[in-house]
C-alpha positions in Angstrom: 9.0 29.1 100.9 7.1 30.9 103.6 6.9 28.5 106.5 3.3 29.5 107.4 2.2 28.8 103.8 3.9 25.4 103.9 2.0 24.6 107.1 -1.3 25.7 105.7 -0.8 23.6 102.5 0.2 20.5 104.6 -2.8 20.9 106.9 -5.1 21.3 103.9 -3.7 18.2 102.3 -4.2 16.2 105.5 -7.8 17.5 105.8 -8.7 16.6 102.2 -7.3 13.1 102.5 -9.1 12.4 105.8 -12.3 13.7 104.3 -12.0 11.5 101.2 -12.6 14.6 99.0 -10.8 13.2 96.0 -13.4 10.4 95.7 -15.8 12.9 94.2 -13.5 13.8 91.3 -14.4 12.9 87.7 -12.4 9.8 86.6 -11.3 8.6 83.2 -14.2 7.6 81.0 -16.5 10.3 82.3 -17.8 13.1 80.1 -16.8 16.6 81.3 -19.3 19.4 81.8 -19.3 22.2 79.2 -18.2 25.5 80.5 -17.4 29.1 79.4 -15.1 31.1 81.6 -13.2 34.4 81.1 -9.5 34.2 80.6 -6.8 36.5 82.1 -7.8 39.2 79.6 -11.5 38.9 80.3 -12.2 37.1 77.1 -14.8 34.3 77.4 -13.4 30.9 76.5 -15.6 27.9 76.1 -14.7 24.2 76.4 -16.3 23.6 73.0 -14.1 26.2 71.3 -11.0 24.6 72.8 -11.9 21.1 71.8 -12.6 22.2 68.2 -8.8 22.3 67.8 -8.0 19.0 69.5 -7.7 17.4 73.0 -7.2 19.4 76.2 -4.9 19.2 79.1 -6.8 21.0 81.8 -5.2 22.0 85.1 -7.0 23.2 88.2 -4.7 25.0 90.7 -5.2 27.1 93.8 -3.5 30.4 92.9 -0.4 32.4 92.4 0.3 32.3 96.2 0.8 28.5 96.1 4.5 27.7 95.4 3.7 24.1 94.5 1.1 25.2 92.0 3.4 27.6 90.3 6.2 24.9 90.1 3.6 22.6 88.5 2.5 25.2 86.0 6.1 26.1 85.0 6.9 22.4 84.5 4.0 22.2 82.2 5.1 25.3 80.4 8.4 23.6 79.6 6.7 20.8 77.7 3.9 23.0 76.3 5.5 22.9 72.8 5.4 19.1 72.9 1.8 19.2 74.1 0.8 21.5 71.3 2.8 19.5 68.7 0.4 16.7 69.5 -2.6 18.9 68.6 -3.6 19.5 72.2 -4.2 22.7 74.2 -2.9 23.5 77.7 -5.3 25.5 79.9 -5.3 26.3 83.6 -8.3 27.1 85.8 -8.1 29.1 89.0 -10.7 30.6 91.4 -8.7 33.9 91.4 -10.2 37.0 89.9 -9.3 37.9 86.3 -7.0 40.6 87.5 -5.2 38.2 89.9 -4.8 35.6 87.1 -3.3 38.3 84.9 -0.9 39.2 87.7 0.1 35.6 88.2 1.0 35.3 84.6 2.9 38.6 84.7 4.9 38.0 87.9 5.4 34.3 87.7 6.5 34.2 84.0 3.5 32.0 83.1 2.2 32.2 79.5 -0.5 29.5 79.3 -4.1 30.7 79.4 -5.6 31.0 82.9 -9.4 30.9 83.2 -11.3 32.5 86.1 -13.7 30.1 87.9 -15.3 32.5 90.3 -16.8 30.6 93.2 -15.4 27.3 91.9 -18.5 26.5 89.9 -16.6 24.5 87.3 -14.4 22.9 89.9 -17.6 21.7 91.6 -18.8 20.1 88.4 -15.4 18.3 88.1 -15.8 17.1 91.7 -12.6 18.9 92.8 -14.0 21.9 94.7 -13.7 21.9 98.5 -14.5 24.4 101.2 -11.8 25.4 103.7 -13.1 24.8 107.3 -12.9 27.8 109.7 -9.8 26.5 111.5 -7.9 26.4 108.3 -9.3 29.7 107.2 -7.6 31.3 110.2 -4.3 29.5 109.3 -4.5 30.8 105.7 -5.1 34.4 106.8 -2.2 34.1 109.2 -0.1 33.0 106.2 -1.1 36.1 104.3 -3.5 34.1 102.0 -6.6 36.3 101.9 -8.7 34.2 99.6 -11.8 36.5 99.7 -9.7 39.3 98.3 -7.9 37.1 95.8 -11.2 35.5 94.6 -13.5 38.5 94.8 -16.0 36.5 96.8 -16.0 34.9 100.3 -17.0 31.3 99.7 -13.6 30.1 101.0 -13.4 27.4 98.4 -10.5 26.1 96.4 -10.0 23.4 93.8 -8.0 20.3 94.7 -4.9 20.5 92.5 -5.6 18.3 89.5 -4.9 17.5 85.9 -7.4 16.2 83.3 -6.7 15.1 79.8 -9.9 15.5 77.8 -10.3 14.0 74.3 -11.9 15.9 71.5 -15.3 14.3 72.2 -15.2 15.7 75.8 -14.4 12.4 77.5 -11.7 12.2 80.2 -8.8 10.1 79.0 -6.7 10.7 82.2 -7.2 12.3 85.6 -4.8 13.0 88.3 -6.2 14.5 91.6 -3.9 14.8 94.6 -4.1 17.4 97.4 -0.4 16.9 98.2 1.5 19.5 96.3 4.7 17.4 96.5 3.1 14.5 94.5 3.0 15.5 90.9 3.7 13.3 87.9 6.3 14.5 85.5 4.5 16.3 82.7 6.3 14.2 80.1 4.4 11.2 81.5 1.3 12.8 79.9 2.7 12.8 76.4 2.0 9.1 75.6 -1.7 9.7 76.5 -1.7 12.6 74.0 0.1 10.4 71.5 -2.7 7.8 71.7 -5.4 10.5 71.2 -3.4 11.9 68.3 -3.2 8.5 66.7 -7.0 7.9 67.2 -7.8 11.2 65.5 -5.8 10.1 62.4 -7.5 6.7 62.0 
């Protein structure tokens, strides 16, 4: 991994923890906001259309430049058949442009849908958007992470890496929000949650 990127991610995690940013995130039991975002092909995808088919495992991640994010997405890809066997959908959201999301899928061998949240508007509604302070902006640019170019806008915002399991009624059954990229639960730990939602649907 690029040492500069490692330093940038570590500094970002420390900043987020010190600022208490994770306290703003939606927790289990809260209803999620509706949204409609374009996927990597530019096709609008709404939350309502996803939930019509069953529960949703929704993942917010920073972008294709983030090694920890890509490892997390690939780990989820491995259990995607088990997720879908439980009637659930797996969808990622990134602030990158549609084109960058398509590039991420192509170059990182990712097949799950990636929605474009320009400016982090949906991330803000979920309570996981944060703005990178100027000192860290400089560190990101030094690391080769040009977020204004990757995002197609210059708000310098990112989502805190997070996972939400949303039941079919739009209520959060599980939330995991952690700025430290090295702290990720095993995707298989989410399967019992989906099992419970599957059982509830059949009652």
